[in-house]
C-alpha positions in Angstrom: -13.0 -19.2 18.0 -12.8 -21.9 15.3 -9.6 -22.4 13.5 -8.6 -24.4 10.4 -5.3 -25.9 9.5 -4.2 -26.6 6.0 -1.4 -25.8 3.5 2.2 -27.1 2.4 5.6 -26.9 0.4 8.8 -29.0 -0.4 10.2 -30.8 2.7 13.7 -29.4 1.8 12.4 -26.0 3.0 12.6 -26.5 6.7 13.8 -24.6 9.7 14.6 -20.9 9.1 14.7 -21.2 5.3 12.3 -18.7 3.9 12.0 -20.4 0.4 13.1 -17.1 -1.3 14.9 -19.2 -3.9 11.8 -20.8 -5.2 10.9 -20.1 -8.8 7.4 -19.1 -9.9 7.2 -22.3 -11.9 8.3 -24.5 -8.9 5.8 -22.7 -6.7 2.9 -23.2 -9.1 3.7 -26.9 -9.4 3.7 -27.4 -5.6 0.4 -25.4 -5.2 -1.3 -27.5 -7.8 -0.1 -30.7 -6.2 -1.3 -29.5 -2.8 -4.8 -28.6 -4.2 -5.1 -32.1 -5.7 -4.2 -33.7 -2.4 -6.7 -31.5 -0.6 -9.5 -32.6 -2.9 -8.5 -36.2 -2.4 -8.7 -35.7 1.4 -12.5 -35.1 1.1 -13.1 -38.3 -0.8 -10.9 -41.0 0.8 -10.7 -42.8 4.0 -8.5 -45.3 5.9 -5.1 -46.0 4.4 -5.8 -44.0 1.3 -6.4 -40.9 3.6 -3.2 -41.7 5.5 -1.2 -41.7 2.3 -2.7 -38.4 1.3 -1.8 -36.9 4.6 1.7 -38.2 4.3 2.2 -36.7 0.9 1.0 -33.4 2.3 3.5 -33.6 5.1 6.3 -34.5 2.6 5.5 -31.4 0.7 6.4 -29.5 3.8 3.0 -29.0 5.6 1.4 -25.9 6.8 4.4 -23.8 7.7 6.1 -24.2 4.3 2.9 -23.5 2.5 2.6 -20.2 4.4 6.2 -19.4 3.3 5.1 -19.9 -0.3 2.3 -17.4 0.4 4.7 -14.8 1.5 6.8 -15.4 -1.6 3.7 -15.0 -3.7 3.1 -11.6 -2.2 6.6 -10.3 -3.2 6.8 -7.5 -5.7 8.1 -9.7 -8.4 5.1 -12.0 -8.2 2.2 -9.6 -8.1 2.5 -8.7 -4.4 1.9 -5.4 -2.9 -1.7 -5.5 -4.0 -2.7 -3.3 -1.0 -1.2 -0.3 -3.0 -3.8 -0.9 -5.7 -6.6 -0.9 -3.2 -5.3 2.1 -1.3 -5.0 4.0 -4.6 -8.6 3.2 -5.5 -9.8 4.2 -2.0 -8.0 7.6 -2.4 -9.5 8.2 -5.8 -13.0 7.5 -4.3 -12.5 9.9 -1.5 -12.3 7.2 1.2 -8.9 8.4 2.5 -10.3 9.9 5.6 -12.8 9.3 8.5 -16.4 8.4 8.0 -19.4 9.7 9.7 -21.3 7.0 11.6 -24.0 7.6 14.2 -23.0 11.2 14.9 -19.4 10.1 15.3 -16.4 9.9 13.0 -14.8 6.5 12.7 -12.1 4.7 10.6 -13.1 2.5 7.8 -13.2 -1.2 9.1 -11.1 -3.4 6.8 -11.1 -7.2 7.0 -7.8 -8.5 5.4 -8.3 -12.1 4.6 -5.1 -14.2 4.0 -2.7 -11.7 5.5 0.9 -12.8 5.7 2.2 -9.3 6.8 0.8 -7.4 9.7 1.5 -3.8 8.4 0.3 -3.7 4.8 -2.0 -0.8 5.7 0.2 0.9 8.3 0.5 4.0 6.4 -3.3 4.4 6.5 -3.8 3.7 10.2 -5.3 7.1 10.6 -8.4 6.3 8.5 -8.4 2.4 8.1 -8.9 0.1 11.1 -7.5 -3.3 10.0 -8.3 -6.8 11.2 -5.8 -9.1 9.6 -6.6 -12.9 9.6 -5.0 -16.0 8.1 -5.5 -19.8 8.4 -2.0 -19.9 10.0 -0.7 -16.8 11.6 3.0 -16.0 11.6 2.7 -12.8 13.5 0.9 -11.9 16.7 -1.0 -9.0 15.0 -2.5 -11.5 12.5 -5.4 -13.4 13.9 -5.4 -17.1 13.2 -8.9 -17.6 11.7 -10.7 -19.4 8.8 -12.7 -16.8 7.0 -15.4 -19.4 6.2 -15.8 -20.3 9.9 -16.4 -16.7 11.0 -19.8 -16.3 12.8 -22.1 -14.9 10.1 -24.4 -13.4 12.6 -21.7 -11.5 14.5 -20.0 -10.1 11.4 -23.1 -9.5 9.2 -22.9 -6.0 7.7 -20.0 -5.3 10.1 -17.3 -4.4 7.6 -16.7 -1.4 5.3 -14.1 -3.1 3.2 -13.0 -6.8 2.8 -9.8 -7.7 1.0 -9.6 -11.1 -0.8 -6.1 -10.6 -2.3 -4.5 -13.9 -3.5 -7.0 -15.8 -1.5 -9.5 -17.6 -3.8 -6.7 -19.1 -5.8 -5.3 -20.8 -2.7 -8.9 -22.4 -2.0 -8.9 -25.8 -3.7 -12.7 -26.2 -3.9 -14.9 -24.2 -6.3 -17.9 -24.2 -4.1 -15.8 -22.9 -1.2 -14.6 -20.0 -3.5 -18.2 -19.1 -4.2 -19.1 -19.4 -0.4 -16.2 -16.9 0.3 -17.7 -14.3 -2.1 -21.2 -14.8 -0.8 -20.0 -14.5 2.8 -18.1 -11.4 2.0 -21.2 -9.8 0.6 -23.1 -10.7 3.8 -20.4 -9.3 6.1 -20.1 -5.9 4.2 -22.5 -3.1 5.0 -24.6 -1.8 2.0 -22.2 0.2 -0.1 -19.2 -1.5 1.3 -16.3 -2.5 -0.9 -14.8 -5.9 -1.7 -11.3 -6.0 -3.2 -10.4 -9.0 -5.2 -7.0 -10.0 -6.6 -6.1 -13.1 -8.5 -3.2 -14.3 -10.7 -4.4 -13.4 -14.2 -4.1 -17.0 -15.6 -6.9 -18.0 -13.2 -9.3 -16.0 -15.3 -7.7 -15.6 -18.7 -6.5 -19.2 -19.1 -9.4 -21.0 -17.4 -11.7 -23.2 -19.3 -14.6 -22.3 -16.9 -14.0 -18.5 -16.2 -13.7 -15.4 -18.4 -13.6 -11.8 -17.6 -17.3 -11.4 -18.6 -18.3 -14.5 -16.6 -16.7 -13.3 -13.4 -18.3 -9.9 -13.8 -21.7 -11.5 -14.2 -21.2 -13.9 -11.4 -20.2 -11.0 -9.0 -23.2 -9.1 -10.1 -25.5 -12.1 -9.3 -24.0 -12.3 -5.9 -24.7 -8.6 -5.3 -21.6 -6.8 -6.2 -21.3 -3.9 -8.7 -17.9 -3.6 -10.3 -16.3 -0.2 -9.8 -12.7 -0.8 -11.0 -10.8 -3.4 -12.9 -7.0 -3.5 -13.6 -5.1 -6.1 -15.6 -3.0 -6.1 -18.8 -2.5 -8.8 -21.5 0.5 -10.9 -20.5 0.5 -9.6 -17.0 0.6 -11.6 -13.8 -2.2 -10.2 -11.8 -5.8 -9.0 -12.1 -7.5 -6.7 -9.6 -11.1 -5.7 -9.1 -13.0 -3.4 -6.7 -16.7 -4.1 -6.2 -19.4 -2.4 -4.2 -22.2 -4.2 -2.3 -25.6 -3.7 -3.6 -28.8 -5.7 -2.8 -28.8 -8.9 -5.0 -32.0 -9.9 -6.8 -33.8 -12.8 -5.1 -32.8 -16.2 -6.5 -30.5 -14.6 -9.0 -27.8 -17.2 -8.7 -29.8 -19.8 -10.4 -28.3 -22.7 -12.2 -25.9 -20.7 -14.3 -23.3 -20.4 -11.6 -23.9 -23.5 -9.6 -22.3 -25.9 -12.2 -19.1 -25.9 -14.2 -19.6 -25.1 -17.8 -16.8 -25.1 -20.4 -16.4 -21.6 -21.8 -13.2 -22.1 -23.7 -11.5 -25.1 -25.3 -7.9 -25.9 -25.5 -5.0 -26.4 -23.1 -6.6 -24.5 -20.1 -6.6 -24.7 -16.3 -9.5 -25.7 -14.2 -10.0 -22.8 -12.0 -13.7 -22.1 -11.4 -16.1 -20.5 -8.9 -19.4 -22.1 -8.1 -22.3 -20.3 -6.3 -25.1 -22.6 -5.1 
């Protein structure tokens, strides 16, 4: 099974240190630096590439980056997003077994970017979870790159896919779009995609707005069911249901970056080609 190795954090966080003293501002600074270095990795060679790799290692490498992800899921930084998804599933009447081929089965949920193995432990009677991450820190989490999963093997195989605090850790806009398109392919018709992002990724981006992300998801083939965020908040949550996309609906509109807002903004964007 293909694997991928990426990620990072300050070299001072080594050994058993869990990075819990990291402030939100410090974490965001390191994340931005790491994303910049990842982009450079794709465009340089030789000594320049060696320097980029050295900088990544000096930031702490993969293990420290994973610790940062854990910190990012703490309750004071928008964590616990599974509670939002579970609440929506219960409201929709999904808190039970589903009839499939004359049998009753649990809903199959693919949790992408999992850093804890038991986020859905209380729902084990009606949710069957496969948790994956680029760098597993627990034997119950499969070490797997979502983008390298076999599209044929997983086509329409899942009832729910969770992309919570995932897209914002992907440094490339095209890969973010690929993740959303692949999630659509891997969901059964009527299946659900849960998306959670830091609110500034949308509300303070020069390339993304709430209306834009709704239209982009609709073009991919997702109908928005739920949306939750508040002005000044830290997180935004969405729940989408898979529908059949219109042929060629992506077009040029979502394949290139277009400035939608001026001013001091971030560069978060999603491209669908």
